[in-house]
N, C-alpha and C positions, 0 to 999 in steps of 0.2 A: 485493554482492561481499564475500567475507570478506577480512579483513586479516591472515591468519596469516603471520607473518614467517619467512622462511628466512634466518637470520643470515648476512650477508656474501656471499650468493650471488645472490639476486634480491630485489627489493622485496617481493613477496608469493608465497605458495605457489601461489595461483591462477595467477599469471603464469608461474611455473615449470612448472606442469602444462600450460598452453597452449603453452609453448615446447618442451616435450619432443618434440613431433612434429617440429619443425625439427631438434632435436639428433639424433633417431633417423634422420631422413633423411640427415643428414651422415654418420652412422656407416655407413649402407649404402654411400654413395659411397666412404668411406675404405676399408672392407673390400674392396669390389670393385676399387677403384683399386689397392690393394696387391697383389692377385692379378694384376691386369693388368700392373703393373710387373714382377712376378716372371716372368711369361710372356714379356714383351717382352725383359727383360734376358737371359733364358736363351737366346733366339733370336739375340741380337746377338753375332757373333764378335769375338774380339780384346779382350775385357774380362775383368776379374777379378770381375765381378758375381756375387754369391751369392744365388740366388733363395729359398733355404729360409727365412731370417728373415722376408722379406716375405710368404711364404706363411703362415707362422705368425701374423703380424700380421693378415693378411686373414681367416683362419679365426677368430681370437680375436675380432676386431671383429664379424664376422657372427654368431658364436655368442652373444656378449654382447648384441648388439642384438636378436636373436631372443628370447632369454630375457627381456630387459627388456620387449619389446613384449607378450609373453605374460603376464608377471607384472603389469604395470600395468593390463591389461584386467580383472584380478580384484581388485586392491587397490593403493592408492597410499600404504600405511602407511609405507614406507621411501623415499618420493619424494626427500627432501632428501639422504639418504645415497647413493642411487643416482645422483643428479645429480653429487655430488662424485666418485663412482667413475667416472662417464663422462668427466668433465673430466680426471681422472688418466690414464685409458686413452687418451684423445686425445693427451695430452702424450707419453706413452710411445710410442705408435704413430708419431706424427709425428717424434719424435727417432730412432726406429729406422729409419724410411724415410730421414730425412736422412743418417744415418751410412752405411747400406748402399746409397745411391745416389750416393755420392761426397763427402759432407761439404760443405765450402764450394764444391765443384765441382758439387753436386747440382742438377739441373734442377727439383727439387721444392720449392725454397725458396719459390717464388711461391705454391705451395699452402699452405705454412705461414703465409704472410702473410694470405692470404684467410681461412684458418680462424680466425686470431686476430681478424681484423676482424669476422667473423660472430659469434664467441663474445662479443665486446664488446657487440654489439647485444642479446644475450640476457641476459648476466649483469649484475650490478650493477657500478657503476664500480670499487669497491675490488677485487672478485673479478677483473674483467677486467684491471685494472692488475697485480695479483699474477701472473696467468697470463702476461701479456705479458713482464713482467720475468723471471719464472722461466724461460720458454721461451727468451728471448734469452740468459740466463746459461748455460743448459745447452747451447745451440748453440755458444756461444763456448768452453765447456769441452770439447766434443767436438772442435771444430776445433783447440784447443790440444793435446789429447791425441794427435790424429793428427799434428800438426806435430812433436811431440817423439818420436813413435814409440811411445808408451805403448799405443796401440791401433792395429790395422792400418787402413790407408787402402784403400778400394775404388776402383780406377781404372775409372770407367765410360767415360772418354774416351780410354783408353790411358795410357801413362806420360808425362803432361804435366808432373808435378811442381809444378803450380800451388798445391796445398795447402801446399807448403813455402815459398811466396813470401809474405813478410810483407806486402808491398804489396798483393798480390791478396787475401789473407785479410782484411786490414784493410779494404780497399775493399768487399768483399762484405758483411762483417758490419756496417760502417757504413751501407751502403745498406739492409741489412735492418732495422737499428735505426731509421733515420730514416723508412723507409716504414712500419714497424710503428707508430711513434710518431704519425705523421700520420694513418694510418687509424684507430688506436685513439682518438685525440682526436675525430676526426670521428664515429666510431661511438658514443662515449660521449655526445657532444652530441646527436646524433640520438635515441639511445635515451632520454636524460633528458627531452627535449622530448616524445617520444611517450608516455612514462609519465606525465608531468605532464598532458598533454592527456587521457589516459585517466582519470586520477584526477578531473580536472575534469568530464569528461563523466559519469562515474559519480555524482559528487556532484550535478550538475544533474538527472540522471535520478531519483535517490532523493529529492531535494527536491521535484521535480514530483509524484512519487507521494504524498508526504506531504501536499502542498497539495491534491491532488484527492481525498484520502481523509479529510480532517479540516477542520472549520471552527473548531477550537480554536486561537486565535491564538498562545497561549503555546507549545503543543506544536509548532506549525509553526516558530516562531522559534527555539526551543531546538534543534530538529533542524537548522535552517539554520545556526546558529552551530557546531554540532558538525561539519557537513560542511565549512564554511569552515576551521575550525581544523585538521581532519585533512588536508584537501587541501593547505593551505598550510604545514603543519607549524608552526602557530601555537600560542601558549600559552593564549590566552583570547579572549573576544569579548563584545560587549554590543550590544543594540538598544535605542534610546530613541526614543519616538514624540512627535511634536509635539503640544503641548497645544492645546485648541480656540482659545485666544486667540493662539497662535503665539509666546508669550514664553518658554516653557520646553520642555525635552525630558524626558519622564517615562520611568522605567525600565519596560521591557516584558519583556525576557528577558536572561539572562546565561549564560555558560559559562566555567568555570575561574576564577571570581572569588570572593573571600571575601565573607562576609556584611557585613563592615564597609564594603567598597567599594561593594557594591550598595546598602546602606542609607544612604549619605551624603547622599541627597536629590537632587532634580532639578537639571538643568543649566540655568542661566539663560543664554540665548543671547547676551544683551548682554555677559556676562562671559566668553564662550568663543568667541573669534574663529574658532577652527578648526572649530567646529560651525556657525557662521554661514556660513562658506564652503561647507560641505556642504549646508546648507539652501538655499543659492543654486544648488545643482546641481553643485558642483565636488568632485572627489575629491582628498583631501589625503594625501600620504605623509609620515610622520614618521620620518626616519632614526634620530634619537636623541632620546628624550624629555628627557634631561638638558639638552639645548641648546634646548629648545622652551618658549616662554613663552605660547603661545596656548591652553593648557588652563586650565579653571576649577579643576580638582582635580589639579594636577600632582603635589603631594606624595603624594596618595593613590595615584596611578599608580606612583610610585617605590617606595612601601611594598609594593606588590603585586609588585614585581620586574619591572615592564614597562619595556622600554627602547626599543621601536620599535612602530610601528603604522601602520594605514591607516584613514582615515575616508572613508565613501562614503554618498551620499544614497540613501534608499529611495523610489523614485517610485511614485505611484499610477497606476491605469489612465488617469486623466485628465491625467497629467503633473505633477500637484501633488506636492510632496515631503511624504511622510507621517512621515518620521523619519530616523534616522541609524544606520548600522551601523558599529561599530568592531571591528577585529580587531587583537589585540595579540601581541607576541612578547617573550620575555625576552632576545633577542639583538639588539644594535644592527644597523641597516641590513638587517633580515631581509627586508623587502618591497621589490619593484621595480616598475617600470612594467608588467612582464609580468603582474603579478597583477591589474591593474585590469580587463581584459576579463572574467576569470572572476568577480570580485566584482560587476562591473556586471550580469552575467547572474543571479547569485544574488540581488542586491537587487531586480532586476526580478521574480524569482519571489516574493520576499517581499512586494513591492508588490501583486502579484496576490492573494496570500493575504490580506493585510490588507484590500484593497478588497473581496474577496469576503466576508470575515468582517463587515466594517462594513455592507455591503449586506444580508447575511443578518440581522444584528442589527436593522437598520432595518425589514426586512420582518417580523421576529418582533415588534418593538414595535408595528408597525401592526396585525398580526394580533391581538396581545393587546388592543390598544385596541378593535379591532372586536368581539372577543368580550365585553369588558367592556360596551361599548355595547349589544350584542345581548342580553346577559343582563339588563341594567338595563331596557331597553325592553320586552322580552317579559315580564319579571316584573311590570312596571307594567301591562301590557295584560291579564294573566291575571285580575286581580280584576274590572275592568269587564266583561269578556267573560263571566265566570262570573255576574255579576249580571244581565247581559242574558239569558243562558240561563235563569236562574231566573224572570225576568219573562215570557219567552216560554212557559215551562212553565205559569206561573200562568194566562196567557191561554188556552192550549190546554185547560186543565182547567176552564175556565168560571168561575173565581173572580172575574173582572172583568166578568161579564155574558155573555149569549148573543151568539154571532157567527154570521154567515151562513157558508155553505159556502165561498164565495169568500174571505171574511176568514180562515177557518181554514186554507185552503190557502196563503194568503200568509204567515200566521204560521208554518206548518210549514216553508215554504221558508226563511224567515228563520232559524228554529231550525236547519235543516240547515246553512246557511252559517255560523252561529255555532259549530256543532259542528266544522266543518272548520277554522274560524279557531282554535278552542281546540286542535285537534290540531296545527296549525302552531305555535302558541305552545309547546305541550309539546315538540315536536320541536326547536324553536330553543333552548329551555332545556336540553334534553338535549345538543344539539350544543355549546353553550357550556360546560356542565358537564363534557363529555367531553374537553375539551382537557387535555393532559398536566399543565399547571401547576396545574389544578384537581384532577385525579385524584390527584396525589401527596399532597394533603392529605386525601383521603377515607380513612376507616378501612377496613382490610381484615381479614378473619378467615378461618379454615378453614371452608369451606362444603361441604355435600354437593350437588354439581351435579345429581345425579340427582333428589334430592328437590325442588329448586327447579324443575327442568324438568317434573316431574310436576305440580307446583302450577300452573305456567303453562299446561300443556295442559288441565287441568281448568277453568281460568279462561277459556280460549279455546274450549272445547268448544261452548258455546251458540252462539257466532258461527259455528262450523263447521257446526253443525246447521241454523242459519238459512240458510246458503248451500247446503245440501245436499251438504256435503263431509264425507268420513270422516276423522277425525283419530285417528291411531294412534301409540302410543309404547311403548317398552319401559322407560321411566324408572322406573315404579313396581315393575318386576320385576327391577331391576338393583341389585347391591350398591352400597353407598355409594361414590361417586367424589369424593374431596376435592380442592378447589382453594383457593388463597389469593386472595380477591377481595372486592369489596364486593357485598353481596346485591342492592342495587338495580341495579348494573351487570349482574349475571348475569341478572336479570329483563329488563332492556332488550334484551340480546342475544337471549334466547329469544323474547320477545314480538315483536320486530321481524321476526325470520326466520320464525317460525311464522305471525304475523299476515299478513305479505306473501304467504306461500304460500297461506293460506286465501283472501285477497282476490283473487289472480290465478289461482285454480283454478275452472273452471266447475262447475256443478251436476253431481253424480254422480262427481266426481273424488275423489282421495285425497291426503292429506298425511301423511307419516311423519316422526317425530322420533326418531332412533335414536342411542343412546349406545354407544360401544365404548371400549376402552382397551388399552394394551399395557404397563402397569405404569410407564410413563414419561410418556405423553401421553394425555389424554382427547380423544375426538373426538365431536362432535355433527354428524350428517348430517341436514339437513332437506330432504326430497325431496317434490316435488309433481308432479301430472300436469296442470299448468296450461298457460298460453299460452306459456311459455318466453321466452327473451330472444334477439333477433336477434344473430347472431355478430359483426357489425361494431360492436355497441353494448356488448358485454361489457366492454371495457376502461374504459368510462365510467360503469358503474353505481355506482362508489364515489364519484363526484363529487357534491358537495353540490347539491341541487335538481335533479338529473338524473333523468328518467323515460324509459324506453324508448318508442319510437313506438307499439308495439302496445298498451302500457298506456294511453297517452294516447288512442289510437283507440277503446278500449273505454269511455272516459270514467270510468275508475276514479278515485276521489278519492285524492290522495296528495300529500305535500310533497316527495318526492325526497330526504329527509334520513335515512331509516331505515338504509340500508346504510352511509352515511358514518359514522353514529354507531356502528354495530356494528363497523366496521373499526377505528376509533380505540380502542374499548374493548378489542377482542381484542389489538391491537398493544400497548396499555399493559400488559396482563397477560402479555406474553411469548409470545403465541400467533400464529397466522396463520389466515387465512380464504381458502378457494378456492371457485370456482364452476364447475359444469359445466351446460350448458343447450343444448337443441335447440328452436328455435322451433316451437311447436305441439305439442310432446310433453312438456315439463316441465323442471324445474330442480332441481339439488341444490346446496345450500350446505354446505360442510364447514368446521367450526370446530375448531381444535386448540388446547388449553390445557395448560400444564404440570400434571402430576398430582402432588398433594401426598400421596396415599395412597389405599388402597382398604380396604373393610371392610364388615361387615354393618351395616345400618341398624336401629335399635332399633324405631322406629315407622314402619311402612310406610304410604305414602299409599294410601288406598283407591282402587279403580278404579270407574269408572262407565261406563255406556252401551256402550262398545266393548270387545271382548276385547283383551288385551295383544298387542302385536306381538312375536313371538319372533325374535331375531336372534342369530347366532353371535358370541360375544364375541371370537373370534380375529381377525375382520376388522378391519384398521386400516391406514390409509395410513402411508407412511414418515414418519419424523421430519422436521420442517421444517428 
């Protein structure tokens, strides 16, 4: 919600815009009512009723309201000025009706009272008070002018002469003033409470949005303090969190406070009884800081110009107090008991945010520890497995003596298992290295993606031929497509996607690696005619160690880590990856990365075996 102020009229321009519908509805009734009164008065015999002024008022009202309705549908540029004009027109119309329907003898006085009551619900308290006082003064002036004969009196009840009776005139106007005062007070109180509740609800809603959209504790707490200060019309605020040993309150976020105040150091709970009360779950109102001795830094508060405040605990989701929220004002006795429910709801929101952030941090620490352990263990395993592979190779080549056919078969099986173990170790190292905290320390440079893709395709071509699969690419026939990345990471992306496509494509099938661009994004489409992925398993293929059931059924070897590695690498470089697949027909993986530039490549990668795949460079999916 915007907080554009309409000075003296309503608290916000948004509220004025919302209330215009009510104001316009009243104007339709006023205009129609004036015309109805004119018609009724013209038909009643024996009165001096003059219908023409009421007809003019009715037509003016209807014309103004119609023009206003039409204009506001197109623009609200002059909203505030039009609102003042409406209020002035109301006052003029009601006074005209009052005079031409008998003055103090008018049966329409009750409508005047109702109108002032309704207007007080919509306008701000100062504007409503000025309108009520002004209307009452003008009505008394009209009654006085009729009494002394300065303006003619309209006898709607016949020649009763009541308007010349001081007692009658005084009684009517006194009743009008008292009734207006009573209803005005009621309307202002109701409207103020409604506006306050609306501000509080808006603040709670916006705070909830911030909490659900961010795990940054300081960002959430600063926004929380802003909402509290704006809603309660406070001067400043501060959040302090309980230290692990529970002895101090450490600064977490502040609003409207000087650097000197914020940097004065932590609050020792033993020296701050007011914070001790809050830590024990109590909310404390401070009517006047000058008369309060329970603060540790009382002089610092006074130097900030803080004269009143409210201290409230921040509960965690488990009920334990996490810290303390203080809201300050430069006005004594600014806060009341009515502020406590709102602040209690806000600190509950803050407690949720803090609990979520702390749990997230704990999970992040656990994940980091897991990755460190994984990286260390797999790195230590790589060397002995490589040594075992070397020894198996030595045995298979006969350097350790002749072996029987059975022995050779056993050794070959051991070698195959060691190869699979080495692949798993390599994938685990890639997974650990691919975590963002490791990636941010890896050097990046401007790389020609097309050149690296062509190199990977040539590297994997023998494997494709061994499986009886055609491997096609347009990489060597594409102008340079530059990206900012780490060369090894680009190779990982290409090798994992193309290698998987070859592995899961039956003999006689085809794998295509196609590059396209739209001068903003680079797209790599890896398409195969393989076994495909079951539709119900597509959401899980990015999970670590996950393999689709049809892949497991074919007994293909794999670790289930390749796609998880690819996704985290693509995400790190600001791209995204999509998949389309039909079981039994094939799969297409589409990787998009931000393009750093295009241009001719100086030394083209030579082609081998297969003719280049020609693809139109215009084809490109939409920007992610």
